[in-house]
MIPA-45653 format. One record per residue (C-alpha): x negated, z negated, y negated; residue in one letter. Coordinates in steps of 0.001 Angstrom, whole numbers, plus 500000, padded with zeros to 6 digits. Example, Ala and Ser with C-alpha at 12.3 -4.5 7.8 and 13.67 -1.06 7.14 Angstrom:
487700492200504500a;486330492860501060s;
***
This chain:
461672529537341689d;460838526451343769a;459340524553340821d;462526524992338797s;464693523996341748t;462786520709342125i;463011519985338402e;466746520708338342e;467252518428341359m;465527515543339536i;467519516153336334k;470722515955338338a;469554512901340337n;467168510859338148p;467790507621340049d;467870509056343549s;465159507751345879l;465481510718348303p;465247513192345402a;462004511684344133h;460645511570347701r;461310515294348074i;459757516026344674a;456665513903345420a;456085515676348734n;456614519072347119y;454138518529344285w;451540517063346616r;451782520167348809e;451385522295345671q;448254520362344749g;449685518788341597d;448665515213342341i;449652513821338950e;453258515019339255k;453415513772342846a;452131510381341732t;454691510239338932g;457587510715341345h;456103508197343794a;455804505608341036l;459437506275340099r;460336505557343747m;458625502179343401l;460506501478340172e;463739502070342068l;462586500094345108e;459315498133344638p;458641497681348366d;459504501252349367n;457216502303352178r;457168506024351312d;456432505301347656g;453515503005348456l;452086505507350921l;452487508475348559m;450751506780345592v;447882505763347880a;447566509234349413q;447527510867345972c;444838508438344826a;442749509364347879l;443095513067347076i;442021512315343500r;438981510462344874a;438021513466347029v;438253515783344032r;436244513392341874a;433587513167344583s;433305516969344676a;432738516811340912a;430134514011341266d;432342511770339104n;431529508411340674r;433468506409338103e;436697508260338887l;435982508019342621v;435731504242342439e;438784503952340186e;440877506130342509s;439764504329345640l;440604500968344100q;444054502247343151e;444612503496346700a;443422500190348144q;445771498154345951d;448831500040347183y;447607500128350776l;447008496371350805d;450608495840349785k;451922498466352196g;450058497230355258t;451192493638354595k;454817494752354368l;454602497258357247y;451751496118359534p;452791498415362397r;453060501583360299d;450662504231361671a;450598506380358506d;449621503440356313l;446931502535358857c;445547506081358741l;445474506047354952a;443752502635354896a;441083503924357300a;440574507035355178e;440119504875352073a;437341502953353809q;435691506154355010r;435693507638351528l;434229504395350195a;431275504837352560g;432359502117354984r;432957503977358271p;432656500851360422e;435502499260358436n;437549502417358929a;436990502287362676i;437964498615362773q;441211499345360890i;442096502070363389l;441327499805366347r;443530497082364852e;446258499668364322g;446047500655367970l;446568497049369013k;449874497099367146a;450713500686368187n;449315501115371665q;448548504769372542n;449693506002369106e;448326509542369290a;447618510005365561s;445491506848365464l;443624507799368624l;442861511266367263v;441636509950363911q;439467507349365622l;437956509976367928a;437288512224364940d;435494509443363042m;433396508534366070l;432390512176366429l;431405512304362757n;429118509336363433m;427627511022366541q;429139508358368812r;430030511080371255t;430361509065374466d;432824506641372840e;434823509600371536a;434936511134375018q;436485507942376409q;439154508092373708l;439884511734374464i;440517510792378075d;443039508252376741q;444584510809374357i;445195513188377260k;447639510650378677r;449803510811375544t;452276513566374720r;450119515036372003i;449725518789371515n;447173520003374061e;445486522064371344a;444457518835369563i;442746517638372728v;440932520954373088n;439849520767369439y;438303517348370084l;436623518693373221q;435128521400371019g;433767518698368730r;432204517015371770i;430481520281372721q;429252520742369147f;427775517235369010n;425943517954372255r;424446521131370810g;426473523502372995n;427312525883370150w;428755528744372205r;430971526472374300e;432164524708371127a;432890528042369457l;434907529246372426e;436939526010372412s;437710526251368682f;438621529939368846q;440910529277371788k;442903526528370060v;443181528079366578a;446328530196367261p;448188527173368663a;447431525137365515l;448869527616362990t;451749525258362016p;449299522358361563m;447327523380358471a;445344520146358117q;443986520422361654t;443597524203361538l;441377523968358440k;439113521645360414q;438991524138363280v;438015526954360918y;435354524734359341y;433838523891362712w;433919527548363768i;431883528220360628g;429474525442361594r;429086526978365068c;428252530353363575y;425701528668361307k;423949527183364328e;424159530559366072l;422486532227363096g;425403534394361975n;425980533726358238p;428549536516357865d;430963534910360323e;429982531448359105e;431137532224355569r;434246534066356741r;435554530942358470y;434675528607355607y;436793530874353406r;439644530712355910q;439464526916355780a;439566527010351974l;442555529354352061n;444413526488353712l;443052523748351432d;441221524548348206r;440209520876347942d;438398520888351302f;435062519548350023a;433095520049353251a;433998523747353397a;433261524245349681k;429816522731350029t;429043524582353253a;430100527930351762l;427994527473348626a;424988526329350675n;425301529331352979s;425469531756350081l;422501530130348367m;420477530118351602a;421059533867351816s;419935534318348228g;423448535237347086k;423434533068343968i;425885535241342034d;428286535201344984d;428042531401345220a;428888531027341530l;431751533509341888t;433177531541344814e;433157528350342741y;434806530133339824e;437544531468342126m;438144527980343505l;438366526604339980a;440888529276338970r;443056528265341925a;443887525204339856g;443688522658342640r;441049520198341596g;437570520684340229q;435801523199342408a;432235521934342177a;430017519429340478s;428380520506337211p;425057519571338821l;425555522025341700a;426640524780339332v;423716523995336999a;421312524340339929r;422795527720340855m;422791528804337223s;419082527947337007l;418313530073340061l;420268532981338593r;418467532624335262t;415084532736336997l;415987536121338447r;416284537709335028t;413227539029333158p;411359536353331227l;412183537804327811a;415915538020328620e;416498534492329911r;419320532614328212n;419016528893328860w;422141527826326973a;424470527798329983q;422022525903332199v;421422523282329518e;425143522941328838s;425846522357332534l;422997519850332715l;424407517962329733d;427825517912331433e;426261516572334625a;424412513895332644a;427666512773331019r;429196512240334468e;426156510994336407l;424035509334333751g;420310509130334486d;420643509896338185s;417475511161339930p;419124514521340650q;419849515150336966v;416361514091335851i;414653516231338501v;416720519303337633l;416095518799333901r;412365518591334597a;412572521828336591e;414307523507333665v;411631522284331258l;408913523592333562w;410463527047333755h;410837527031329977q;407033526724329811m;407302523097328632r;405175521529331363a;404022518548329281a;407619517571328501e;408595517911332177a;405721515669333256e;406493513099330553k;410148512937331660l;409180512513335323l;406487509914334665l;408891507792332637a;411529508066335380a;408974507253338099r;407673504209336225d;411257502979335837k;412134503670339483s;408896503951341514p;410691503896344885q;412521507166344117t;410536509742346057i;412050512764344273e;410097511860341111f;406837511703343051w;407329514980344907t;408142516981341790l;405170515479339915l;402946516537342818i;404547519981342880a;403970520466339136l;400303519538339547a;400007522040342397q;401685524809340386r;399082524270337657q;396273524168340258q;395385520626339204k;394297519789342741w;392614516478341939e;395726515292340077d;397876516268343058a;395571514425345479d;395677511333343280k;399487511393343067l;399736511841346833l;397460508851347420a;399398506661344964e;402747507642346458a;401575506991350018e;400131503604349038a;403471502596347516l;405981504290349840l;404062504571353092g;404055507533355481d;407031509646354397r;408192513017355681m;408465514331352112e;404858513373351355l;403603515074354502r;405271518273353341l;403614517950349940m;400255517498351715k;401018520657353684a;401659522544350452q;398347521266349099q;396529522527352211l;398325525879352003f;397313526428348397f;393714525217348735r;392628526230352222e;394988528965353332g;394743530001356957k;391775527668357524a;394220524755357227a;395962525475360548g;394465522522362425g;395153520063359615k;398720521323359309l;399271520728363023m;398000517167362585e;400761516629360004l;403297517565362690a;402109514823365063r;402733511054365233n;406316511314363993v;407823508496366054e;408615506453362950s;410740509293361534f;414390509862362410s;415342512965364397d;416576514614361199e;413310513828359392q;411255515197362291q;413219518438362228l;412870518779358451r;409121518182358700l;408608520753361457w;410849523305359751q;408924522897356494g;405603523259358292l;406959526288360162l;407769528022356881e;404163527508355782i;402825528721359152a;404866531918358835i;403594532477355279r;400037532051356599l;400772534442359466n;399289531789361760d;400592532817365173v;399334529801367126e;400591527241364609l;403965529002364491t;404185528965368291r;403376525253368522q;405867524304365812l;408561526443367391c;407970524698370711q;408245521292369008s;411542522349367453l;412838523740370747v;412054520476372537r;414122518643369949k;416779521380369597q;416845523484372778p;419870525427371518n;418334526499368199n;418795530269368426v;416801531018365256q;413725529298366694v;414141531091370020q;414281534354368067f;410994533464366344l;409467532753369757l;410721536170370931f;409093537906367958e;405771536118368292f;405671536772372021a;406111540461371189l;403283540373368663r;400896538710371087t;401868540848374099g;403221537817375980d;405696539526378337k;406685536271380053a;407324534703376632g;409480537675375615v;411621537356378733e;411912533562378430a;413022533720374787a;415401536614375502h;417048534644378305k;417267531507376142a;418971533491373362i;421587534803375785r;422146531313377189d;422734529988373658i;424883532686372025e;425988534941374884g;425999538622373970q;425793537918370254g;423881539649367443p;420486538118368269y;420795539059371931w;421905542635371146h;419034543044368684y;416472541700371152c;417867543904373899e;417485546924371612a;413855545957370935v;413141545606374647r;414677549006375365l;412626550797372711t;409228549277373512l;408265551502376455p;409787554701375008v;407459557646374402t;409872560606374356k;412588561472371820a;415174562240374520d;414716558970376412d;418253557649377165p;417101554110376445r;417065554978372749l;420794555734372893t;421384552451374704q;419383550660372005a;421582552212369298l;424675550913371100q;423264547390371090h;422343547684367428l;425882548827366600a;427183545666368287e;424727543540366312a;425749545238363040a;429448544690363753a;428895540993364459a;426547540420361541r;426900543141358886p;424452541719356330s;421472541312358701w;418852543639357212s;416792543813360406r;419517545827362120v;419509548936359868p;415694548824359788l;415430548967363580l;418328551436363779t;416494553749361390g;413340553420363460t;415232554410366636v;416776557442364934y;413298558399363732y;412031558161367317q;414837560518368334q;413800562949365629g;416969562464363573n;415398562146360115r;418700562257358162a;420250559314360009k;416960557431359922a;416846557772356125l;420472556625355844e;419663553434357764q;416451552767355850f;418402553002352588l;420893550455353953k;417995548112354642d;416784548496351047i;420294547767349708e;
***
């Protein structure tokens, strides 16, 4: 096989620089970074200033840093980044005009959390290599990651004048559309360029990832996860896709599936698939789904201990351990752990919010109020504290709290856009639980003003307009949904609802049309439980009890 061929080549040519270069490239492509590094180091023994050897050792160290970051191993991340930097410093001094070394040096700075340094390195590289397409593309990509969209657009105009593959330009244009919130246009751009990028796996994985992100924004988790998996098929170490896939599965309540995905990635043998902390969190959620008498805490505690060995007394580990203690009916121990952590690090808001939450769970309302007041006095007006106040109002006042909850949504100018969205989304969840139509409508409108292309919020507006008999609101939300996603699953579902509303007779042809739209919605989003429920209802209206029952059973499944 190929492995044996490489090994035989090295045995026959132990002092051959080209042989070790071939072997290093081969093992890196196979994901065996240690073997690749070994051959690269041998290249440097044979020729200390060898450009390919310096670059390969640095690139392998960067891959090791990415894997360590996915495993939350900060010590190994820092060690690997320092190793990469040492070799890159030497390489860039010897070969200051080398574009590949420049790209690697920029990546090292990005991974170290210094994006401005990375951008500066790329700009310096472009001074030495004017119109070098690879540097322009990487710079545009970094600017897009930092939401500096207008600067990236200027670079793309410059890239167009080079001889680069047109598909790369279209990929970047898709990123521009995504940053501007034009999900459907971005999706169309990415889907158009994917076939042309088949030979370019590193770029194609990015395209698949961004297609997944588009589907997330368009509210289609089935397609979202399908494309994350396609990205991971090309690169099992692709941390962004791993995280996005696990988050999507967990958001859908598919905890077992999320754990299975991580286990499959681990078995692939290409780096650690996930951090022990992430797996411990998923394991806790799975444990909580089992009957109280059957819960086995050994695995959760083992994963927590592993996370603590790697992360020390990080807030995330302490908070998760306190959650475990709480669910083990050891509330006093959980509170003691959190109070000690808070006293040691009073600026860490996670300790405050969980202490407040524990007081609320025990209906110790005065304790919760006191903690909220202390936290606000120390930390000021924080989005997280407003959400804890909202929880307090929900528990104590119920639907009567609507006006006070709306007050919490106002005067948000001091919060970032992301914090404003998180606040309104959290308040919206409470409004829906309270079945407060007016509060839900107002929060949805706030979200739409900030995110006009949020299809999930438009769908909520459609549903609440239906409930309140607001025909103009129904039509406005229906049109907005089509503008955002085209004829996607939300639009087909809403169209089916609109067709069935005026129906009074079993043989009305609009029922058949509604079933056609629902079939389209089911094909685009198979796991959406609303579709079989409405499909069953339509069959019931037609008098077809057998098919109605079949669809209702699908909804239950």
